[in-house]
Backbone bond lengths (Angstrom), bond angles and torsions (degrees), N, CA, C in turn:
res aa  C-N    CA-C-N  psi(-1)  N-CA   C-N-CA  omega(-1)  CA-C   N-CA-C  phi
1 M - - - 1.460 - - 1.517 108.32 -
2 N 1.314 115.85 134.20 1.454 121.35 -175.98 1.533 109.49 -96.51
3 W 1.336 116.50 101.24 1.462 120.13 -178.27 1.528 112.07 -69.34
4 K 1.332 116.28 -28.58 1.473 118.85 176.53 1.526 110.10 -64.51
5 L 1.332 116.31 -41.94 1.462 120.70 175.94 1.522 110.41 -63.00
6 A 1.328 116.71 -41.41 1.465 120.40 178.95 1.525 110.87 -60.62
7 D 1.338 116.99 -40.75 1.469 121.02 176.50 1.529 110.78 -60.20
8 Q 1.321 116.81 -42.45 1.466 121.49 -179.10 1.524 111.47 -66.17
9 V 1.332 116.19 -44.11 1.465 120.37 179.20 1.525 110.36 -64.54
10 A 1.337 116.66 -40.40 1.462 121.03 179.53 1.526 111.09 -65.12
11 A 1.332 117.57 -41.77 1.463 121.27 179.31 1.522 110.63 -62.65
12 K 1.324 116.67 -42.54 1.465 121.33 179.25 1.532 110.88 -65.62
13 A 1.341 116.65 -44.13 1.461 120.56 -179.55 1.521 111.38 -66.12
14 L 1.338 116.66 -35.31 1.462 120.55 178.11 1.521 110.42 -66.73
15 A 1.325 116.37 -43.72 1.470 121.02 179.61 1.522 111.24 -63.44
16 E 1.317 116.41 -34.02 1.467 121.16 -178.95 1.526 112.41 -82.65
17 G 1.324 116.63 -11.43 1.457 120.42 179.29 1.507 115.28 87.66
18 S 1.332 117.73 6.34 1.470 119.79 179.93 1.527 112.49 -89.48
19 L 1.338 117.86 -20.20 1.464 122.03 174.58 1.524 107.45 -96.71
20 M 1.340 117.09 128.59 1.454 121.10 -172.78 1.526 111.39 -128.16
21 P 1.332 118.03 83.90 1.471 120.71 177.93 1.519 111.09 -56.27
22 I 1.331 117.04 140.42 1.466 120.17 -172.62 1.521 113.74 -114.32
23 A 1.342 118.62 13.08 1.466 118.27 -174.69 1.516 112.32 -141.56
24 T 1.323 114.54 151.99 1.453 121.84 173.09 1.526 109.48 -79.77
25 E 1.321 116.35 176.47 1.461 120.35 172.29 1.526 109.31 -62.14
26 A 1.317 116.47 151.45 1.459 120.69 -175.36 1.524 112.26 -74.46
27 E 1.322 114.81 144.13 1.461 122.70 172.50 1.523 108.07 -107.45
28 Q 1.330 117.26 138.40 1.457 120.24 -179.50 1.532 110.97 -82.57
29 I 1.331 114.88 137.30 1.463 121.78 176.29 1.525 106.98 -128.87
30 E 1.311 117.50 114.97 1.465 120.32 -174.89 1.521 111.45 -93.12
31 E 1.327 114.84 135.31 1.464 121.72 176.48 1.516 109.10 -148.72
32 Q 1.311 116.59 120.11 1.462 123.42 177.64 1.539 112.05 49.16
33 G 1.316 114.86 46.19 1.457 120.68 175.73 1.507 115.98 81.84
34 V 1.331 117.31 -0.39 1.473 121.61 178.68 1.521 108.74 -106.44
35 R 1.322 116.41 130.62 1.459 120.77 177.58 1.530 109.15 -98.24
36 Y 1.335 114.86 90.84 1.461 121.60 177.86 1.529 109.78 -68.81
37 L 1.323 116.22 162.76 1.456 121.81 179.87 1.524 109.48 -118.07
38 G 1.332 115.93 127.21 1.463 121.24 -179.74 1.510 111.30 -120.29
39 H 1.330 116.28 128.84 1.464 123.31 178.41 1.529 110.09 -110.83
40 L 1.310 116.13 148.25 1.461 122.98 172.63 1.526 107.90 -106.73
41 V 1.332 117.07 134.88 1.466 119.75 -177.74 1.526 111.11 -70.15
42 T 1.332 115.19 152.85 1.460 122.49 175.37 1.530 109.01 -101.52
43 E 1.325 116.65 179.38 1.470 120.67 -178.95 1.531 112.04 -63.21
44 N 1.334 117.02 -19.54 1.462 118.87 177.85 1.526 112.41 -65.24
45 A 1.341 117.27 -19.50 1.455 120.15 177.85 1.525 110.44 -62.65
46 G 1.321 116.30 -34.08 1.463 119.96 176.22 1.515 111.73 -65.69
47 K 1.323 115.74 -36.53 1.463 119.78 177.37 1.521 110.63 -67.88
48 K 1.339 115.57 -35.15 1.466 119.14 177.08 1.521 109.82 -63.53
49 L 1.324 117.14 -43.93 1.463 120.73 -179.97 1.524 110.83 -61.20
50 L 1.341 117.02 -42.34 1.466 120.20 177.51 1.512 110.81 -63.85
51 N 1.339 115.87 -39.30 1.459 121.08 179.63 1.528 110.56 -63.57
52 L 1.317 116.99 -44.67 1.461 121.05 179.37 1.521 111.22 -65.51
53 T 1.348 116.82 -39.27 1.454 120.87 179.76 1.525 110.77 -65.27
54 A 1.343 115.33 -42.48 1.464 119.91 -178.53 1.517 111.98 -66.84
55 K 1.340 116.20 -29.73 1.458 119.92 -174.57 1.522 113.60 -107.18
56 H 1.352 116.22 18.48 1.457 117.83 -173.95 1.521 112.70 -65.77
57 T 1.326 117.14 -22.10 1.459 119.61 177.83 1.524 112.00 -103.53
58 S 1.322 117.30 3.88 1.463 120.96 -179.96 1.523 109.75 -123.40
59 N 1.323 115.43 179.11 1.464 120.98 -176.90 1.530 108.71 -118.19
60 P 1.350 118.40 112.37 1.464 120.28 -177.20 1.525 113.40 -68.83
61 F 1.328 117.28 -10.22 1.461 120.76 179.41 1.531 112.30 -99.11
62 L 1.336 117.25 -6.67 1.466 121.61 177.62 1.525 109.16 -136.87
63 P 1.323 120.17 91.50 1.472 124.46 -1.05 1.531 110.27 -86.43
64 Y 1.323 116.58 159.27 1.454 120.06 177.09 1.529 109.78 -88.66
65 E 1.314 115.09 161.58 1.460 122.17 178.28 1.531 108.72 -72.60
66 K 1.317 117.24 123.29 1.466 121.69 -172.47 1.530 112.63 -58.31
67 S 1.331 117.03 -33.73 1.461 119.59 -178.20 1.530 112.28 -70.69
68 M 1.339 116.68 -12.76 1.462 121.02 179.15 1.530 112.16 -91.13
69 Y 1.309 117.38 -6.59 1.469 121.18 -175.40 1.530 110.72 -72.25
70 V 1.326 116.03 130.71 1.467 121.74 176.13 1.522 110.68 -107.03
71 C 1.341 116.92 -55.50 1.459 120.40 -177.91 1.524 110.03 -171.42
72 E 1.308 115.79 171.60 1.456 121.20 171.02 1.530 108.82 -73.22
73 A 1.317 116.00 150.74 1.467 120.74 178.05 1.528 108.29 -127.90
74 G 1.310 114.74 54.97 1.459 120.56 -177.14 1.509 111.08 95.82
75 E 1.324 115.14 -171.56 1.466 121.18 -174.79 1.522 112.95 -71.42
76 H 1.329 117.62 -31.31 1.461 120.70 -170.16 1.521 114.32 -112.36
77 H 1.344 117.76 1.03 1.458 120.39 -175.28 1.527 111.08 -136.79
78 V 1.335 114.15 160.01 1.452 121.29 176.22 1.524 108.09 -132.04
79 C 1.332 116.59 147.73 1.463 121.82 178.18 1.530 108.97 -101.04
80 L 1.331 115.59 122.72 1.462 122.59 179.70 1.519 110.41 -123.47
81 L 1.333 116.63 157.98 1.456 121.09 168.87 1.515 109.61 -77.95
82 N 1.324 116.89 143.58 1.456 120.84 165.08 1.526 106.62 -71.48
83 K 1.320 117.09 122.72 1.463 121.69 -175.58 1.523 112.16 -65.89
84 F 1.342 116.40 -26.98 1.465 121.31 -176.18 1.528 109.53 -123.67
85 P 1.339 118.10 71.28 1.463 120.18 -173.44 1.527 113.69 -82.57
86 V 1.332 115.03 150.24 1.465 121.95 165.60 1.519 108.26 -86.65
87 I 1.335 116.06 -40.95 1.462 123.95 175.17 1.526 106.92 -117.74
88 S 1.320 117.90 134.61 1.462 120.19 -179.28 1.529 110.44 -121.49
89 P 1.359 116.41 135.72 1.458 126.79 0.60 1.523 111.97 -79.97
90 H 1.297 114.33 146.33 1.468 123.30 176.72 1.525 105.49 -119.16
91 L 1.331 115.62 114.68 1.464 120.59 -172.07 1.516 111.90 -100.07
92 L 1.326 115.01 144.75 1.457 123.33 175.53 1.520 108.18 -118.47
93 I 1.316 116.90 125.45 1.455 121.98 175.39 1.522 106.24 -99.41
94 C 1.322 116.25 102.43 1.464 122.16 -171.13 1.526 111.19 -107.22
95 S 1.323 116.33 141.04 1.458 120.09 173.24 1.530 108.90 -68.56
96 K 1.325 116.42 141.16 1.466 120.44 -178.82 1.525 111.70 -69.44
97 D 1.323 115.94 -34.00 1.462 121.32 173.94 1.519 108.63 -103.67
98 F 1.331 116.18 159.50 1.462 118.67 -178.46 1.524 110.73 -68.84
99 V 1.329 114.86 127.70 1.456 123.53 171.82 1.524 105.83 -133.05
100 P 1.333 119.01 130.47 1.476 120.15 -178.80 1.528 111.73 -61.97
101 Q 1.320 115.31 139.33 1.460 120.95 -179.59 1.530 112.16 -63.28
102 E 1.330 117.33 -26.64 1.463 121.14 -178.22 1.529 113.27 -82.16
103 S 1.335 117.53 -12.62 1.467 118.97 -179.14 1.531 110.06 -73.90
104 P 1.339 118.22 152.95 1.470 120.21 -178.96 1.529 111.28 -59.17
105 L 1.324 116.25 145.28 1.456 120.70 175.41 1.533 109.75 -66.52
106 S 1.310 115.74 142.85 1.461 121.69 179.45 1.531 110.44 -97.61
107 W 1.324 115.48 168.61 1.465 120.60 174.88 1.520 109.60 -57.48
108 E 1.338 117.10 -39.78 1.470 121.52 -179.93 1.526 111.25 -65.02
109 D 1.331 116.83 -38.23 1.473 120.11 175.93 1.526 110.64 -59.60
110 W 1.318 116.06 -47.06 1.463 120.15 -179.19 1.528 111.22 -64.66
111 H 1.310 116.75 -39.33 1.461 120.41 -179.59 1.531 110.52 -62.67
112 A 1.333 116.45 -44.02 1.465 120.28 178.88 1.520 111.20 -66.73
113 W 1.317 116.81 -42.32 1.469 122.14 -178.07 1.527 111.03 -63.67
114 L 1.319 117.27 -44.00 1.464 121.27 -176.19 1.521 112.42 -67.63
115 G 1.330 117.42 -17.11 1.460 120.19 176.31 1.518 113.18 -62.53
116 G 1.339 117.03 -17.64 1.467 120.62 -179.84 1.505 114.73 -88.24
117 F 1.333 117.31 -5.74 1.467 120.22 -176.02 1.529 110.46 -91.69
118 T 1.335 113.82 69.70 1.458 120.63 -178.55 1.523 112.28 -106.00
119 H 1.343 117.21 0.47 1.459 123.12 176.97 1.522 108.43 -135.74
120 S 1.323 117.08 151.60 1.463 120.69 -175.67 1.523 113.04 -70.16
121 D 1.353 118.16 -17.63 1.459 120.28 -178.27 1.522 113.72 -96.87
122 V 1.330 117.24 11.19 1.461 119.96 179.78 1.531 109.74 -75.49
123 L 1.318 115.64 132.41 1.458 123.46 174.48 1.519 108.57 -117.54
124 G 1.328 115.97 125.12 1.452 120.92 173.54 1.515 109.45 -104.36
125 F 1.331 116.73 144.31 1.454 118.86 173.73 1.524 109.88 -146.80
126 Y 1.321 113.88 155.10 1.459 121.22 -174.76 1.518 109.00 -140.67
127 N 1.331 115.98 132.74 1.452 122.77 179.75 1.527 108.42 -112.09
128 S 1.320 117.26 109.22 1.457 121.24 -177.83 1.523 109.96 -92.89
129 G 1.330 115.97 91.30 1.454 121.35 176.56 1.513 114.64 94.48
130 P 1.341 117.08 161.49 1.467 122.13 -177.35 1.525 114.51 -56.88
131 L 1.335 118.56 -37.81 1.465 119.84 179.86 1.521 112.08 -68.17
132 A 1.340 116.41 -16.34 1.464 120.77 176.21 1.519 111.67 -98.21
133 G 1.342 116.46 4.86 1.457 120.59 176.74 1.509 115.82 99.94
134 A 1.337 118.82 6.38 1.463 120.98 179.84 1.528 110.17 -72.82
135 S 1.338 116.39 128.30 1.461 120.49 178.21 1.522 111.88 -100.15
136 Q 1.333 117.20 -8.67 1.463 122.20 177.93 1.528 109.09 -129.54
137 S 1.315 116.60 143.91 1.467 121.27 -176.32 1.521 112.99 -89.82
138 H 1.342 117.32 -7.85 1.470 122.44 -179.72 1.536 109.46 -84.70
139 R 1.327 116.81 134.90 1.462 122.38 -176.77 1.526 112.32 -51.83
140 H 1.324 115.93 120.46 1.467 120.94 175.20 1.520 109.73 -153.23
141 M 1.322 115.10 130.80 1.458 123.24 172.34 1.528 107.41 -102.40
142 Q 1.326 117.92 152.61 1.458 120.59 -172.02 1.527 111.87 -121.38
143 L 1.342 114.56 152.89 1.458 122.06 -177.88 1.527 110.25 -142.41
144 V 1.327 115.98 133.24 1.465 121.63 170.70 1.526 107.44 -138.82
145 R 1.314 116.11 165.15 1.462 121.49 169.83 1.523 105.82 -107.65
146 S 1.331 115.70 116.26 1.457 118.23 -164.56 1.523 112.46 -153.39
147 D 1.338 115.46 149.79 1.453 120.86 164.28 1.527 108.22 -66.81
148 I 1.331 116.16 150.29 1.465 121.19 179.94 1.527 107.55 -124.96
149 P 1.331 117.62 91.50 1.465 119.97 -176.88 1.525 113.76 -55.39
150 L 1.327 117.62 -32.63 1.461 120.89 -176.96 1.530 113.32 -93.47
151 E 1.322 117.26 14.70 1.472 121.56 -176.65 1.532 112.37 -51.88
152 K 1.319 117.95 -51.70 1.466 120.38 -175.86 1.527 111.46 -67.24
153 V 1.321 116.47 -36.86 1.462 120.66 178.95 1.530 110.02 -65.95
154 I 1.342 115.69 -44.63 1.468 120.20 -179.47 1.524 110.38 -65.50
155 A 1.334 116.21 -54.27 1.466 120.39 -175.82 1.522 112.28 -62.69
156 G 1.325 116.50 -26.58 1.456 120.48 178.58 1.515 113.71 -85.72
157 G 1.346 116.58 1.60 1.458 120.60 179.89 1.510 113.65 66.31
158 K 1.341 117.30 31.47 1.466 121.25 -172.61 1.530 114.17 -106.39
159 L 1.326 117.29 12.30 1.464 118.90 176.48 1.536 109.01 -66.36
160 P 1.340 117.68 132.26 1.474 120.72 -173.32 1.528 113.82 -87.59
161 F 1.298 117.25 40.57 1.463 121.69 176.30 1.531 107.94 -154.86
162 V 1.317 115.69 168.69 1.460 120.87 -175.48 1.528 110.33 -61.78
163 H 1.329 115.93 130.51 1.460 120.98 177.59 1.528 108.25 -161.38
164 W 1.307 115.39 171.63 1.465 121.40 176.70 1.533 107.41 -131.91
165 L 1.322 116.26 123.22 1.463 122.02 -175.22 1.519 110.26 -116.64
166 Y 1.314 115.18 135.71 1.465 121.07 175.83 1.522 107.93 -129.86
167 L 1.309 117.50 124.72 1.461 121.82 177.45 1.526 108.46 -86.44
168 V 1.308 116.10 119.78 1.466 122.30 -172.53 1.521 110.63 -72.02
169 E 1.303 115.19 133.41 1.468 121.46 175.95 1.524 110.97 -100.37
170 A 1.303 116.81 -44.67 1.475 121.99 178.52 1.522 107.89 -140.65
171 M 1.319 116.02 132.00 1.467 120.12 -175.56 1.533 109.40 -81.65
172 T 1.326 116.51 71.28 1.461 121.22 179.87 1.523 109.45 -118.82
173 T 1.322 116.01 154.27 1.458 120.24 -179.46 1.514 111.23 -61.61
174 D 1.327 117.00 -45.15 1.462 119.92 -178.03 1.523 111.47 -60.39
175 E 1.333 116.65 -44.94 1.463 119.89 -178.38 1.522 111.19 -64.43
176 L 1.339 117.13 -49.38 1.459 120.28 -175.73 1.522 112.00 -69.82
177 Y 1.311 117.34 -36.91 1.463 119.91 178.65 1.525 110.42 -65.99
178 D 1.319 116.12 -42.43 1.463 120.02 177.91 1.530 110.56 -63.62
179 A 1.333 117.16 -42.29 1.465 120.97 178.19 1.524 110.57 -63.02
180 Y 1.316 116.49 -41.94 1.465 121.60 178.28 1.529 111.14 -59.31
181 L 1.329 117.03 -46.85 1.465 120.76 -179.82 1.529 110.60 -60.92
182 K 1.325 116.96 -40.41 1.466 120.70 178.43 1.533 110.60 -64.94
183 G 1.337 116.38 -41.44 1.459 120.15 -179.35 1.517 112.70 -66.14
184 V 1.320 116.84 -43.95 1.464 121.07 179.31 1.530 110.15 -61.97
185 K 1.329 116.09 -40.85 1.468 120.12 178.27 1.521 110.96 -67.59
186 A 1.333 117.07 -43.74 1.466 120.87 -178.16 1.525 111.89 -62.09
187 L 1.333 116.58 -33.04 1.462 121.52 -179.28 1.532 112.49 -91.51
188 S 1.342 116.66 1.65 1.483 122.28 -179.87 1.527 111.41 55.47
189 L 1.334 116.13 48.18 1.460 120.96 -175.78 1.529 114.00 -88.74
190 Y 1.331 117.71 -14.48 1.461 119.01 177.48 1.531 110.02 -71.37
191 N 1.353 115.85 143.11 1.461 117.88 171.80 1.523 109.15 -78.61
192 E 1.319 117.23 -177.43 1.463 120.91 -173.11 1.527 112.69 -61.46
193 T 1.326 117.25 -34.39 1.462 119.84 -178.07 1.523 112.63 -88.08
194 G 1.330 116.92 -16.31 1.461 120.68 179.86 1.510 114.42 82.17
195 N 1.356 117.27 0.14 1.464 119.59 -178.26 1.522 112.97 -95.74
196 A 1.324 117.41 3.23 1.462 122.40 176.78 1.521 108.28 -150.83
197 C 1.327 115.20 161.59 1.464 120.63 -179.72 1.516 110.59 -117.20
198 K 1.313 115.77 150.92 1.453 121.24 171.34 1.529 108.51 -66.87
199 P 1.340 117.96 158.79 1.469 120.36 -177.27 1.529 112.21 -56.57
200 H 1.324 115.05 133.16 1.464 120.04 177.39 1.518 109.51 -161.44
201 N 1.321 115.39 163.25 1.463 122.47 172.87 1.522 109.45 -116.59
202 I 1.326 115.00 150.85 1.461 122.04 171.96 1.519 107.59 -123.16
203 L 1.322 117.06 133.26 1.456 122.96 169.73 1.519 107.64 -119.26
204 L 1.334 115.79 139.63 1.456 120.07 -175.06 1.519 110.58 -141.46
205 T 1.335 115.57 132.45 1.457 122.73 167.54 1.522 106.79 -130.17
206 E 1.325 117.34 177.43 1.460 119.16 177.05 1.526 111.52 -73.33
207 R 1.345 117.22 -1.01 1.464 121.71 -178.09 1.534 113.29 -108.90
208 W 1.351 117.07 -28.29 1.458 119.52 -176.47 1.526 111.37 -158.27
209 L 1.323 113.58 158.73 1.464 123.70 175.35 1.521 107.41 -122.30
210 L 1.328 116.40 128.54 1.460 121.92 -179.84 1.521 109.35 -123.62
211 I 1.329 116.37 130.49 1.462 122.06 174.86 1.518 107.65 -125.06
212 L 1.348 117.08 133.08 1.459 119.27 -179.19 1.522 110.48 -141.75
213 P 1.317 117.31 133.50 1.471 121.37 177.48 1.519 110.63 -68.70
214 R 1.334 115.44 154.48 1.460 121.00 177.21 1.524 109.80 -126.44
215 T 1.318 116.29 145.27 1.462 121.09 178.55 1.528 112.14 -119.46
216 V 1.334 117.52 -32.08 1.469 121.57 176.93 1.520 108.19 -137.13
217 N 1.328 115.67 154.90 1.465 118.35 -178.69 1.517 113.35 -101.94
218 N 1.367 117.42 0.05 1.462 118.33 178.73 1.524 109.91 -158.55
219 V 1.309 114.52 159.44 1.470 122.58 170.35 1.518 106.23 -127.58
220 Q 1.328 115.92 118.53 1.466 122.64 179.87 1.529 112.19 51.25
221 G 1.328 115.49 41.77 1.457 121.00 174.22 1.509 115.44 84.58
222 L 1.323 117.97 -1.53 1.463 121.33 176.04 1.527 107.84 -98.60
223 F 1.341 116.30 116.53 1.453 121.95 -171.31 1.526 112.23 -91.33
224 A 1.325 115.23 152.49 1.462 120.91 -178.46 1.525 110.72 -131.78
225 N 1.337 115.79 134.33 1.462 120.76 169.37 1.532 107.61 -124.87
226 G 1.327 116.13 -167.84 1.453 119.69 -172.42 1.510 114.93 -57.28
227 I 1.323 118.08 -39.76 1.467 119.70 -174.42 1.530 111.69 -66.65
228 N 1.340 117.81 -22.82 1.463 119.65 176.60 1.522 111.74 -61.10
229 Y 1.334 115.93 -30.69 1.461 119.82 -177.48 1.527 112.52 -78.30
230 S 1.336 116.41 -0.34 1.466 120.08 169.01 1.518 110.64 -89.19
231 G 1.370 115.75 -11.52 1.459 120.52 -179.59 1.519 113.52 105.02
232 R 1.328 116.75 22.81 1.466 122.13 -178.33 1.531 109.14 -122.19
233 F 1.354 116.62 134.56 1.458 121.39 -174.29 1.534 110.80 -128.90
234 L 1.338 114.76 153.41 1.459 122.02 177.99 1.521 108.24 -129.48
235 V 1.329 117.70 125.45 1.464 121.38 -177.52 1.525 110.21 -127.05
236 K 1.337 114.96 160.76 1.460 120.24 -177.79 1.523 112.56 -87.42
237 Q 1.343 116.98 -33.71 1.467 121.26 -178.85 1.526 110.27 -132.07
238 P 1.339 116.50 151.91 1.465 119.82 178.14 1.523 112.48 -55.79
239 E 1.356 115.95 -31.99 1.464 119.83 -179.13 1.528 111.52 -62.47
240 Q 1.338 116.32 -27.99 1.463 118.90 179.92 1.528 111.76 -69.65
241 L 1.329 116.94 -31.38 1.463 119.29 174.98 1.520 110.56 -66.38
242 V 1.337 115.88 -39.37 1.467 120.49 176.99 1.525 109.17 -63.68
243 W 1.341 116.27 -46.37 1.469 120.42 178.84 1.526 111.10 -60.06
244 L 1.319 116.57 -43.10 1.452 121.19 -178.05 1.527 110.94 -62.48
245 Q 1.322 115.48 -40.65 1.462 119.61 179.34 1.523 110.81 -66.09
246 E 1.329 116.44 -38.73 1.462 120.29 179.44 1.532 111.05 -72.86
247 Y 1.315 116.97 -37.81 1.461 122.21 -178.09 1.524 111.24 -71.27
248 G 1.350 114.44 -37.02 1.460 120.21 -178.17 1.511 110.79 109.43
249 L 1.327 116.82 117.64 1.461 120.01 -176.52 1.527 112.03 -68.56
250 M 1.331 116.43 -43.29 1.464 118.53 177.70 1.527 110.74 -68.33
251 R 1.318 116.58 -35.41 1.467 120.11 175.91 1.532 109.94 -60.57
252 F 1.319 116.62 -42.69 1.469 121.27 177.81 1.529 110.98 -58.75
253 L 1.338 116.12 -48.53 1.466 119.98 -179.98 1.522 111.47 -62.66
254 R 1.319 116.30 -41.02 1.459 120.77 -179.73 1.534 110.46 -62.85
255 E 1.322 117.09 -43.31 1.464 119.78 -176.79 1.517 112.49 -72.23
256 C 1.332 117.78 -20.42 1.466 121.04 174.93 1.521 111.75 -80.77
257 S 1.312 116.98 -13.91 1.466 119.87 -175.12 1.522 113.57 -113.53
258 E 1.317 117.91 -8.88 1.475 120.48 -177.47 1.518 111.47 -97.07
């Protein structure tokens, strides 16, 4: 995946008004030695809500918005910009044909997704179903270049809730796909028929793979998806950052996953 090309496409889409970033610069919130990152939404978040409402019965990836197109991602996937990014560029690796977001990831999905890991700061995340924070039902894996406040906690296996951690040895499709299958099985994430998975998030870097089950998608109206488990949060009002700090950021993550 060509991140330089993604930067160029994002700059053009922003200038044309088709790319609508939804967050301010991050504010640091310290808790137990971890400097979490908190963003406040911009007015574009309202446009995102209208967009989601208007398209709730349709699929924004079939067809996709041409200005969001970055490149092909293999035979079965395409790389698009997230139209409403918190971090830009924010890439979506989408299946060309409809595949349910709750179905298990395939070898081809992993192969397309791993094409974006061309820099050491790339973070991949995946939201399997609405309870895991997925806002679209069409198969899409996500990529950003980002600081990871919880890196040491994750890599050290110190997250205080159920999860499955794999330390990456070689960034190959076969290795990561095999690790993923082991993690999904270990966490009992397959449903009875095996054609869908229970809600979960996946976080991926070139150093580790993290899979964690999800039970709720919000606490007191503050929603969480995969990127929250890297230590990054998005809130609607400044008061929510104050509440989050008082409530406890790790406590929030734990209660979304238990």
